[in-house]
Backbone as JSON, one array per atom type, in Angstrom:
{
  "sequence": "MRTVFDLFNDFKRSQLEITTDVPYHLLRDNLVPYNGEKLPEDVTFKVATGKMFYDIIRLYECGQYFFSQKFIDVLSQFIDMSEKCYPIHIWGVEEKYYAIYNLEVYQCLNDEKASYDEEPYFYEEKEDMTPLFTVPDSLWCYIVTEELKNALIKNKISNIYFKESFLCTKEEYKQWKKSQK",
  "N": [[17.27, 1.15, -15.12], [15.32, 1.85, -12.32], [14.95, 3.15, -9.05], [12.47, 2.25, -6.74], [10.07, 2.08, -4.03], [8.85, -0.22, -1.68], [6.09, 0.2, 0.33], [5.39, 0.07, 3.72], [3.49, -0.68, 6.68], [4.58, 0.37, 9.76], [3.91, -0.74, 12.12], [3.66, 0.29, 14.8], [3.81, 0.48, 18.38], [0.77, 0.34, 20.13], [-0.71, 1.15, 17.94], [-3.67, 1.97, 16.16], [-5.94, -0.54, 15.43], [-8.42, -1.99, 13.46], [-11.65, -3.63, 13.26], [-14.36, -5.62, 11.95], [-17.73, -6.9, 11.63], [-18.2, -8.1, 9.27], [-17.74, -10.9, 7.17], [-14.44, -12.22, 6.65], [-13.68, -13.14, 4.06], [-15.27, -11.61, 2.33], [-14.33, -9.05, 2.84], [-11.65, -9.37, 2.04], [-11.95, -9.76, -0.72], [-12.75, -7.23, -1.51], [-10.92, -5.39, -0.54], [-8.57, -5.36, -1.94], [-5.79, -3.77, -3.37], [-5.78, -3.28, -6.17], [-8.26, -3.83, -7.03], [-11.29, -2.77, -8.55], [-13.59, -2.29, -7.17], [-15.49, -0.91, -4.49], [-15.86, -1.27, -0.91], [-19.08, -2.21, 0.31], [-21.29, 0.47, 1.23], [-22.54, 0.2, 3.7], [-20.82, -1.15, 5.36], [-19.2, -1.12, 8.37], [-16.66, -0.28, 10.74], [-14.96, -1.03, 13.83], [-12.98, -0.15, 16.68], [-10.47, -2.42, 17.4], [-8.12, -2.78, 18.79], [-5.55, -0.8, 20.34], [-4.64, 2.74, 20.5], [-3.51, 4.82, 19.2], [-3.65, 7.15, 16.63], [-2.29, 6.8, 13.96], [-0.88, 7.56, 10.69], [-1.1, 5.4, 9.02], [-3.13, 2.67, 9.52], [-4.27, -0.61, 10.52], [-6.19, -3.51, 9.46], [-7.38, -5.54, 11.9], [-5.55, -8.38, 12.82], [-5.29, -9.15, 10.17], [-4.06, -7.41, 8.38], [-4.52, -5.66, 6.15], [-4.26, -2.31, 4.95], [-5.25, 1.0, 6.03], [-5.65, 4.48, 5.41], [-4.77, 7.75, 6.54], [-6.33, 11.05, 6.34], [-4.35, 12.97, 5.99], [-2.3, 11.46, 4.8], [-3.53, 10.76, 2.37], [-3.82, 13.33, 1.33], [-1.13, 13.98, 0.77], [-0.54, 12.04, -1.19], [-2.28, 12.97, -3.13], [-0.96, 15.12, -4.22], [0.52, 14.02, -6.19], [-0.96, 12.22, -7.65], [-4.24, 11.81, -8.99], [-6.54, 11.24, -6.67], [-9.25, 10.85, -6.58], [-10.62, 8.69, -7.75], [-9.31, 6.66, -6.55], [-9.42, 6.21, -3.88], [-11.52, 5.82, -0.97], [-13.64, 6.85, 1.74], [-13.78, 5.17, 4.92], [-15.92, 4.02, 7.54], [-15.48, 4.29, 10.97], [-16.67, 3.36, 13.98], [-17.03, 5.61, 16.65], [-14.71, 7.01, 16.11], [-13.4, 9.99, 15.11], [-11.47, 10.87, 13.31], [-10.68, 10.74, 9.85], [-10.33, 7.93, 7.8], [-9.13, 6.07, 5.0], [-9.72, 3.65, 2.41], [-7.62, 2.4, -0.09], [-7.91, 1.82, -3.5], [-8.28, 0.4, -6.85], [-5.8, 0.7, -8.08], [-3.04, 0.91, -10.39], [-1.54, -1.97, -11.84], [1.58, -3.52, -11.67], [3.84, -5.9, -12.95], [5.62, -8.31, -11.06], [8.94, -9.24, -11.37], [10.46, -11.11, -10.08], [9.24, -12.56, -7.97], [9.32, -14.95, -6.37], [12.07, -15.27, -5.58], [12.51, -12.8, -4.31], [10.62, -12.9, -2.3], [11.74, -14.56, -0.44], [13.76, -13.05, 0.52], [16.12, -13.24, -0.94], [16.88, -11.57, -2.92], [16.36, -8.11, -3.92], [13.04, -6.79, -4.67], [11.99, -6.69, -8.07], [10.25, -4.87, -10.41], [8.27, -4.83, -13.36], [8.87, -2.36, -15.67], [6.8, 0.27, -16.98], [5.67, 2.33, -19.72], [4.26, 4.8, -19.13], [4.7, 5.7, -16.17], [3.21, 5.42, -13.0], [3.05, 7.14, -9.84], [2.26, 5.64, -7.67], [1.61, 2.31, -7.17], [0.66, -1.18, -7.45], [1.01, -4.77, -7.1], [0.04, -7.85, -8.77], [-2.14, -10.21, -7.09], [-1.85, -9.28, -4.51], [-2.56, -8.25, -1.23], [-1.88, -6.11, 0.35], [0.17, -4.61, -0.8], [1.92, -1.81, -1.61], [3.56, 0.29, -3.78], [5.85, 2.91, -4.2], [7.17, 5.79, -5.89], [10.45, 7.3, -5.75], [10.23, 10.08, -5.47], [7.64, 10.38, -4.4], [7.96, 8.93, -2.03], [9.85, 10.59, -0.72], [8.26, 12.87, -0.36], [6.32, 11.9, 1.4], [7.91, 11.43, 3.65], [8.89, 14.04, 4.12], [6.51, 15.31, 4.8], [6.05, 14.2, 7.21], [4.67, 11.76, 7.58], [3.3, 9.31, 9.58], [4.15, 6.11, 11.02], [5.22, 4.49, 8.98], [7.41, 2.57, 6.85], [10.0, 1.93, 4.48], [11.09, -0.21, 1.84], [13.69, -0.77, -0.31], [13.29, -1.28, -3.78], [13.11, -2.18, -7.28], [12.48, -0.84, -10.55], [12.32, -2.0, -13.76], [13.18, -3.22, -17.08], [12.51, -6.49, -18.49], [14.83, -7.41, -19.68], [16.83, -5.8, -18.46], [16.62, -6.78, -15.87], [17.49, -9.42, -16.26], [20.15, -8.89, -16.96], [21.06, -7.77, -14.55], [20.84, -10.01, -12.91], [22.81, -11.67, -14.04], [25.07, -10.16, -13.4], [25.3, -10.6, -10.71], [26.42, -13.0, -10.25]],
  "CA": [[16.72, 0.67, -13.87], [14.92, 2.97, -11.47], [14.64, 2.75, -7.68], [11.16, 2.51, -6.17], [10.06, 1.62, -2.64], [7.68, -0.88, -1.12], [5.61, 0.95, 1.49], [4.88, -0.82, 4.75], [3.04, -0.22, 7.99], [5.67, 0.13, 10.7], [3.31, -1.46, 13.24], [4.11, 0.89, 16.06], [3.11, 0.09, 19.59], [-0.52, 0.98, 20.39], [-1.38, 1.66, 16.74], [-5.07, 1.63, 16.01], [-6.31, -1.63, 14.53], [-9.88, -2.01, 13.41], [-12.28, -4.88, 12.89], [-15.75, -5.53, 11.53], [-18.45, -8.17, 11.69], [-18.29, -8.62, 7.9], [-16.82, -12.04, 7.0], [-13.16, -11.84, 6.07], [-13.59, -13.4, 2.61], [-15.87, -10.47, 1.63], [-13.37, -7.95, 2.96], [-10.49, -9.7, 1.21], [-12.3, -9.55, -2.12], [-12.96, -5.81, -1.79], [-9.83, -4.55, -0.05], [-7.39, -5.57, -2.76], [-5.46, -2.44, -3.89], [-6.02, -3.13, -7.61], [-9.68, -4.09, -7.3], [-12.04, -1.56, -8.89], [-14.82, -2.26, -6.38], [-15.42, -0.42, -3.12], [-16.66, -1.97, 0.08], [-20.43, -1.65, 0.41], [-21.34, 1.64, 2.12], [-23.03, -0.14, 5.03], [-19.76, -1.8, 6.14], [-18.61, -0.24, 9.39], [-15.57, -0.85, 11.52], [-14.83, -0.58, 15.21], [-11.62, -0.3, 17.19], [-10.19, -3.72, 18.0], [-7.03, -2.6, 19.73], [-4.72, 0.38, 20.12], [-5.2, 4.06, 20.77], [-2.77, 5.83, 18.45], [-4.19, 7.43, 15.31], [-1.2, 7.04, 13.02], [-1.32, 7.79, 9.31], [-1.49, 4.09, 8.48], [-3.64, 1.73, 10.51], [-4.47, -1.92, 9.9], [-7.3, -4.39, 9.79], [-6.93, -6.4, 13.0], [-5.17, -9.77, 12.54], [-5.31, -9.44, 8.74], [-2.98, -6.63, 7.81], [-4.82, -4.65, 5.14], [-4.0, -0.97, 5.45], [-6.13, 2.14, 5.82], [-4.78, 5.65, 5.36], [-5.34, 8.99, 7.08], [-6.57, 12.17, 5.42], [-3.04, 13.58, 5.72], [-1.63, 10.57, 3.86], [-4.22, 10.93, 1.08], [-3.47, 14.67, 0.84], [0.21, 13.92, 0.17], [-0.68, 11.29, -2.44], [-3.01, 13.82, -4.08], [-0.01, 16.01, -4.88], [1.18, 13.25, -7.24], [-1.91, 11.4, -8.41], [-5.64, 12.13, -8.73], [-7.03, 10.2, -5.76], [-10.72, 10.83, -6.57], [-11.07, 7.34, -8.08], [-8.31, 5.74, -6.0], [-9.64, 5.99, -2.45], [-12.85, 6.15, -0.45], [-13.61, 6.84, 3.21], [-14.42, 4.09, 5.67], [-16.52, 4.52, 8.79], [-15.05, 3.6, 12.18], [-17.48, 3.8, 15.1], [-16.37, 6.28, 17.74], [-13.46, 7.64, 15.69], [-13.69, 11.16, 14.29], [-10.48, 10.99, 12.24], [-11.06, 10.06, 8.61], [-9.41, 6.96, 7.2], [-9.54, 5.71, 3.65], [-9.22, 2.47, 1.72], [-7.11, 2.7, -1.42], [-8.3, 0.77, -4.45], [-8.23, 0.8, -8.25], [-4.43, 1.07, -8.45], [-2.44, 0.25, -11.54], [-0.8, -3.17, -11.48], [2.85, -3.79, -12.34], [4.24, -7.28, -12.74], [6.86, -8.57, -10.34], [9.8, -10.08, -12.19], [11.19, -12.09, -9.27], [8.46, -12.71, -6.74], [9.76, -16.05, -5.52], [13.39, -14.94, -5.0], [12.38, -11.65, -3.41], [9.81, -13.31, -1.15], [12.63, -15.2, 0.53], [14.84, -12.09, 0.78], [17.34, -13.59, -1.65], [17.2, -10.4, -3.73], [15.28, -7.11, -3.83], [11.98, -6.94, -5.67], [12.11, -6.01, -9.35], [8.94, -4.74, -11.05], [8.41, -4.54, -14.78], [8.63, -0.95, -15.98], [5.82, 0.63, -18.0], [5.99, 3.62, -20.33], [3.7, 5.89, -18.33], [4.79, 5.25, -14.79], [2.4, 6.09, -11.99], [3.84, 7.24, -8.61], [1.76, 4.68, -6.69], [1.07, 1.14, -7.86], [0.65, -2.42, -6.69], [1.32, -5.96, -7.88], [-1.08, -8.81, -8.72], [-2.25, -11.15, -5.98], [-1.38, -8.63, -3.29], [-3.61, -7.66, -0.41], [-1.44, -4.87, 0.98], [1.44, -4.16, -1.38], [1.88, -0.49, -2.22], [4.9, 0.67, -4.22], [5.88, 4.33, -4.47], [8.4, 6.32, -6.48], [11.33, 8.0, -4.81], [9.66, 11.41, -5.24], [6.52, 10.24, -3.48], [8.56, 8.54, -0.73], [10.43, 11.79, -0.11], [7.15, 13.74, 0.06], [5.73, 11.29, 2.6], [8.84, 11.69, 4.75], [8.9, 15.49, 4.36], [5.25, 15.66, 5.46], [6.05, 13.5, 8.5], [3.65, 10.71, 7.66], [3.7, 8.42, 10.67], [3.9, 4.67, 11.02], [5.58, 3.91, 7.69], [8.8, 2.34, 6.51], [10.17, 1.63, 3.06], [12.1, -1.18, 1.45], [14.11, -0.46, -1.68], [13.06, -2.24, -4.85], [13.53, -1.6, -8.55], [11.62, -0.86, -11.73], [13.21, -2.23, -14.9], [12.67, -4.09, -18.14], [12.92, -7.89, -18.28], [16.23, -7.51, -20.1], [17.66, -5.21, -17.4], [16.63, -7.72, -14.76], [18.38, -10.53, -16.65], [21.53, -8.39, -16.87], [21.36, -7.65, -13.14], [21.04, -11.39, -12.41], [24.13, -12.12, -14.5], [26.1, -9.42, -12.69], [25.34, -11.06, -9.31], [27.08, -14.33, -10.16]],
  "C": [[16.46, 1.89, -12.98], [14.55, 2.43, -10.08], [13.22, 3.17, -7.33], [11.16, 1.9, -4.77], [8.74, 0.95, -2.3], [7.34, -0.14, 0.17], [4.98, -0.02, 2.47], [4.38, -0.05, 5.96], [4.13, -0.59, 8.98], [5.21, -0.6, 11.96], [3.85, -0.98, 14.58], [3.22, 0.44, 17.22], [1.85, 0.94, 19.77], [-1.17, 1.56, 19.13], [-2.81, 1.16, 16.7], [-5.22, 0.48, 15.02], [-7.81, -1.77, 14.61], [-10.38, -3.37, 12.95], [-13.71, -4.6, 12.47], [-16.4, -6.89, 11.67], [-18.61, -8.8, 10.31], [-17.31, -9.79, 7.75], [-15.57, -11.64, 6.23], [-13.09, -12.06, 4.56], [-14.23, -12.27, 1.8], [-14.95, -9.25, 1.7], [-12.19, -8.17, 2.02], [-10.77, -9.43, -0.26], [-12.39, -8.07, -2.47], [-11.8, -4.91, -1.36], [-8.5, -4.8, -0.76], [-7.05, -4.24, -3.44], [-5.74, -2.22, -5.38], [-7.47, -3.42, -7.99], [-10.39, -2.76, -7.59], [-13.33, -1.4, -8.1], [-14.57, -1.73, -4.97], [-16.15, -1.39, -2.2], [-18.07, -1.41, 0.03], [-20.48, -0.54, 1.46], [-21.79, 1.3, 3.53], [-21.99, -0.88, 5.89], [-19.17, -0.78, 7.1], [-17.57, -1.02, 10.18], [-15.65, -0.35, 12.95], [-13.39, -0.84, 15.64], [-11.49, -1.67, 17.83], [-9.13, -3.6, 19.07], [-6.28, -1.31, 19.39], [-5.45, 1.68, 20.34], [-4.59, 5.14, 19.89], [-3.29, 5.94, 17.02], [-3.06, 7.8, 14.35], [-1.76, 7.21, 11.61], [-1.62, 6.51, 8.54], [-1.95, 3.25, 9.65], [-3.95, 0.43, 9.78], [-5.79, -2.56, 10.3], [-6.75, -5.42, 10.77], [-6.73, -7.84, 12.53], [-5.18, -10.12, 11.05], [-4.25, -8.64, 7.99], [-3.32, -5.63, 6.73], [-4.73, -3.27, 5.76], [-5.14, -0.01, 5.15], [-5.29, 3.39, 6.08], [-5.51, 6.9, 5.84], [-5.58, 10.02, 5.99], [-5.24, 12.82, 5.03], [-2.27, 12.76, 4.68], [-2.22, 10.76, 2.46], [-3.9, 12.3, 0.49], [-2.09, 14.69, 0.19], [0.15, 13.17, -1.16], [-1.33, 12.15, -3.53], [-2.12, 14.84, -4.78], [0.62, 15.34, -6.09], [0.21, 12.52, -8.16], [-3.33, 11.84, -8.03], [-6.23, 10.99, -7.91], [-8.55, 10.06, -5.77], [-11.28, 9.45, -6.9], [-10.09, 6.28, -7.57], [-8.5, 5.48, -4.51], [-11.09, 6.34, -2.09], [-12.81, 6.05, 1.07], [-14.27, 5.58, 3.77], [-14.98, 4.7, 6.94], [-16.06, 3.64, 9.95], [-15.84, 4.18, 13.34], [-16.62, 4.42, 16.19], [-15.06, 6.98, 17.38], [-13.8, 8.8, 14.75], [-12.72, 11.33, 13.13], [-10.95, 10.2, 11.02], [-9.94, 9.14, 8.15], [-10.02, 6.48, 5.89], [-8.97, 4.36, 3.25], [-8.72, 2.94, 0.36], [-7.43, 1.51, -2.32], [-8.02, 1.26, -5.88], [-6.84, 1.26, -8.69], [-3.97, 0.31, -9.69], [-1.57, -0.9, -11.05], [0.46, -3.27, -12.33], [3.23, -5.22, -12.03], [5.55, -7.35, -11.95], [7.68, -9.55, -11.17], [10.47, -11.2, -11.41], [10.51, -12.38, -7.95], [9.0, -13.79, -5.81], [11.1, -15.75, -4.84], [13.27, -13.82, -3.98], [11.58, -12.02, -2.16], [10.66, -13.93, -0.05], [13.86, -14.35, 0.84], [16.17, -12.49, 0.15], [17.81, -12.44, -2.54], [16.09, -9.37, -3.56], [14.2, -7.39, -4.87], [12.32, -6.12, -6.91], [10.73, -6.04, -10.0], [9.14, -4.33, -12.5], [7.96, -3.12, -15.08], [7.59, -0.8, -17.09], [6.19, 2.01, -18.55], [5.51, 4.8, -19.49], [3.63, 5.45, -16.88], [3.91, 6.09, -13.87], [3.19, 6.1, -10.67], [3.41, 6.28, -7.5], [1.15, 3.53, -7.46], [1.15, -0.07, -6.96], [1.04, -3.57, -7.61], [0.16, -6.94, -7.78], [-1.0, -9.72, -7.49], [-1.73, -10.58, -4.66], [-2.55, -8.03, -2.53], [-3.18, -6.36, 0.24], [-0.09, -4.41, 0.45], [1.23, -2.82, -2.1], [3.32, -0.11, -2.55], [4.85, 2.13, -4.64], [7.21, 4.71, -5.13], [9.23, 7.02, -5.41], [10.79, 9.39, -4.47], [8.51, 11.36, -4.25], [7.01, 9.83, -2.09], [9.1, 9.77, -0.01], [9.35, 12.76, 0.38], [6.48, 13.2, 1.32], [6.61, 11.55, 3.82], [8.82, 13.17, 5.12], [7.65, 15.94, 5.11], [5.04, 14.9, 6.76], [4.89, 12.52, 8.64], [4.15, 9.66, 8.65], [3.38, 6.96, 10.37], [4.18, 4.02, 9.67], [7.07, 3.54, 7.68], [8.84, 1.85, 5.07], [11.26, 0.59, 2.88], [12.42, -0.93, -0.02], [13.82, -1.62, -2.62], [13.35, -1.51, -6.16], [12.48, -1.79, -9.63], [12.56, -1.0, -12.92], [12.51, -3.06, -15.97], [13.09, -5.53, -17.8], [14.39, -8.07, -18.63], [17.18, -6.93, -19.04], [17.73, -6.14, -16.18], [17.56, -8.9, -15.05], [19.84, -10.1, -16.53], [21.95, -8.26, -15.4], [21.66, -9.03, -12.55], [22.42, -11.91, -12.79], [25.25, -11.44, -13.71], [26.26, -9.87, -11.24], [26.07, -12.38, -9.14], [28.55, -14.21, -9.94]]
}
């Protein structure tokens, strides 16, 4: 069993949140972290609320995340981001933000129990583990290894927090469940 961390937006006061005139169902279909499709290039965003340019910002009232250049630079130390992110355009904002897409998907072994905070999340381990991955049916779930988490903290990436979860085989999860009784 190996510890990994769910990465979340800390939702700090006055954080920048953006919006667009594009219907939400089109955004939802394209802003899924494991989707291999980018948003169309003509999609533009504007500031909906907030003034602070943190390293993670959100889509207003929806929650999908966008990431700063600094955040992408740290990720690039661990994974080739050339086919994992693309820039978005925000009117009136010079800072560059990116959507992350095309991530590898790991299966959650206990989605229902973990969703209700009855136990931590357990993800099914793969042979060639990637330092950044997601889970199916997720619109904003990003999971990072401990090494990547430490690099994000060391580089003072703002507006993030982590929740401990685990990577294991199905058998290891079953053994853990038995040990909790």
